[in-house]
N, C-alpha and C positions, 0 to 999 in steps of 0.2 A: 678574274676578268668578268666584266659585266657587259653583256652584249646589248647593243642598242641599234635599231634599224637606221636611225639618223646619226651619223658619226659626229655631228656637231651638236647634238642634243644632250645637254648635261642632266644629271640626276640631282634632285633637291636633297640637301642635307641640313641638319640642325646643329648649331654650335652647342655642344654638350659641356665643354669646359674651355676655359681660357687661362693660359699661364703666361705671365710676363717674365720672359727669360732675362731681358736686360731693359734698359730705358726705351729702346726702339725695336726690340725683337720680341715677337709674341708667337705662342703656339696655340693652335686651335685643335680640339678634339671634335671630330665630326661624325655624326651618325646619319646614315641614309634614312630618309623618311619612308620610302617604300620598303616594306618588310621583305619582299621578295628580292629586291636589289641588295638589301643588307645581308641576306642569307647567301646570295650567290656571288657577291663581289669578292674577287681575289686578285692578288698581284704578287710580284716578286721583288725582292730587295734590289733597289736601284732604279725601279721604274718611277715615272713622274705622272702628274695629273695637271689639268687646267682647272683653276679655281675662279668662280665667277661671283661678282657683286652686281646685283641688278642695277642698271643705270650707269654703272661705272666701267664695266668691261671684265676681262678675265686676265689671269696672270699664271705663269708657269712655275711650279715648285716640285721638288721631289715629294714622294710620300714618305714622311719622316718616321712613321711608326713601323713596327715589324709585321710582316705577313703572318707570322705565327700567333699574333694577338688579334683574334677575330672580334667582329661586332662594331668596329670603329676604324677610322683612319685619322692620322694627324698630319698637319702641315705646320711648318715654322717659317716665319717670314720677317723681314725688316721693312718698316714703313719708309719707302724711299721715292714713291711715285704716286700717281693719281689712284691707281687701283689698289695698291698696298695700303695707302692712307685710308681709302674707303673700307678696306678690310679691317683696319684698326678701329674704325668707328662702329663696327658691328658689336653686338653685345650677346651675352649668354642667352640662348634660346632663339636667337635670330636665325633666319633661313638664308642660305646661300646655295651655290650649286657647284658640282664637280663633274668633270668628264675625264675619262681615262679608264684604266691606266694605259700609258703609252711607253714606247721605247724598249730597249733591251734591259738586261739585268746583270747583276753579278752572278757568275757561274758557281754558285755556292756548293753544288755537289762536287765540283773539282777541287774544292778546298778541304774536303773531308780528310782528316788525318794529318793536316798540315798546321804549322804554326802561323798565326796571323798577326800582322803588324799594321795597325791603323794610325794614319798620320793626318791630322786635320788642323785647320786654322780658322778661328773665329766662327762666323756664320756658316762655314762650310762643314761643320760637324753634322747637321741634319742628314745629308745624303749618306753619311757613313753610319749614323745612329741606327737607321733601319736595318743595316747589315749586322752591326754590333749586337743589337737586341735579338735579331734572328739567330745569330750564332750562340748567344748566351742561353737562348731557349732550347738549344740543342748542344749544350756545352760538351757532352761526352764525345761528340763527333770531331772535335778539334784539339790541337795540341796547345801550346802556350799562346796566350793572347796578350799583346802589348798595345797600349793606346798612348800615343804622344799627341797631346792637344794643347794648343796655345791660342792666345788672343792678345790684342794690344794692351789691355789692362785686365785686372782681376774682374772688374764689373762687366767686361765684355764677354766673359765665358758664358756659354749657353748650357742649358740642362744641368744647372748646378746641383739639383737634388739627385739626379742620376750620377753625376760625377762623384758625389759624396758616397753613394751606394757602391759604385765601382771601386772607389778607393778602399772600402772596407772589405772587399772580396779578396780571398786568398788565391783565387784562380785567375786573376787579372793583374797585369802590371800597368798601372796608370801613371803617366808622367805628365803633369800639368806645368805649363810655363806661360809667362807673360813677357812682353817686350820690355827691354830696359827702360825703367822709369814708370812702368805700369803696375808695379807692385805696391801693396799697402804695407803698413807697419806690422800687420799680422799675417802677411802672406807666407805660406810654408812651402810653396812649390818652387820650381826653377825660375830663373830670370834669364831670358835669352830668346833669340828668334828660333822658330820651330826647326829649321834645317840644322842649326848648331846643336840644339838640344837632342835632336834625333841622332846626330853623329856621336854625341857624348853617351847617349843611351846604348848605342851600338847593338841593336838586336841582331841575332844571328840570321843569316840568309839561308842557312841549311834547312831544307824541307819547309820553306816559309813563303808566304805570299804577303806582299805589301799592298795596302789599300790607301790611296792618297786623295785628298780633296782640300782645296784651298784656293785663295786668289792666285791669278796667273804668276805673280812674282814669287809666291811661296813655292808653287810647283816648279818653276824654273830653277830655283836653288835647291830644291829637295831631291829632284831626280838625280843629279850628280852624286849626292850623298848616298842615296840608295845604291847607285852603281858602285861607289867605293866600298860599301858594305857587302857587296857581292850579289845583290839582287839583279837578275837578268830582266831585260825589258819585258819579257813575256810573263814574268811573275810579279809585275807591278801594274795595278789597275787604278784608274781614276775615273771620275764622273764629271761631265761638263754640262752645265745647265744654261749658262748665259747665252743670250741671243735667240733662244727658242721663243716662238710665239704661238703658232697654231697647233703644234704638237703632231701634225700629220704629214709634214713635208710638202704642204701646199703653198705656203707663203714665201718660202725661200730665204727667210731671214737667218736660218741657222746653218746654211751651207758653208762649208770650209773646203774650197776646192771642189772635189766631187763627192764629199762626205756631207750627209745631212745628219746633224747631231741628234735630231728628234727621232729619226728612223734607224740610223746606223748605230746610235748610241742611246742614252748618254754615257754608257759605260764603255771605256776603251782601255786597252793595254798601253803601257808606255811606248811600246814599239809603234802602235798605231798613231799615237799622239805625235811622236817625233816625225812621222811621215807626212803630217799635215802641213799645209803652207805656213810660212812664218807669220802670216797675218793673224793667226789665231793666238 
């Protein structure tokens, strides 16, 4: 955590690396320009930040890198609006700003000694990547790790370099899939929607925690699969980022009933999500 007297005042960062994940998804590696901030900044897997482009505004994303990897943070975003398109126009060495971290986090200490099942779709892998890397950096504290990840097409898969590394590891079970029609002639993974492939993979629910992130339609059809596999609602976690704006519970854009996603989340159990109004 980085303390700042003005809760709205961001810290300046330099873009130290740019990775094009897909045609429209990009990852920035950011380094705080103030050395004291760089040394003191800390966060937990699952927290988010506000990223600013001068003259364009700010936008909310998770911190996609792992808290166990000090000296920088990373964010991954798709260019879909005014601010994110302005982000895409920034170049290596440019200055932008970050404020945070905000929100709660995955209770990683409660996962020690348990098997972990990660389920993600498309651009929703970044909020889980922070936790995956956090767990891999402490691999001996966890049991089996299974990752089921899918996208519309092979080209839409993000973190391809890391996926290749995870595929080669003997202590991870990685199952990649693309939607029907999204495979190339050289595709060697599964073909099918994430909920279907998850059910085929059938990870054991015994002594296991499921971590889920994806578009609402994917979550809707994945939760019943996890239930059929034996996962209780209290052992399924997801993270919700959409509709957040200020990050501080001031603007009211993220409230769902009496829940403020930015303050009460963004990490929730399936039991908590099911208790939210249907509008979500």
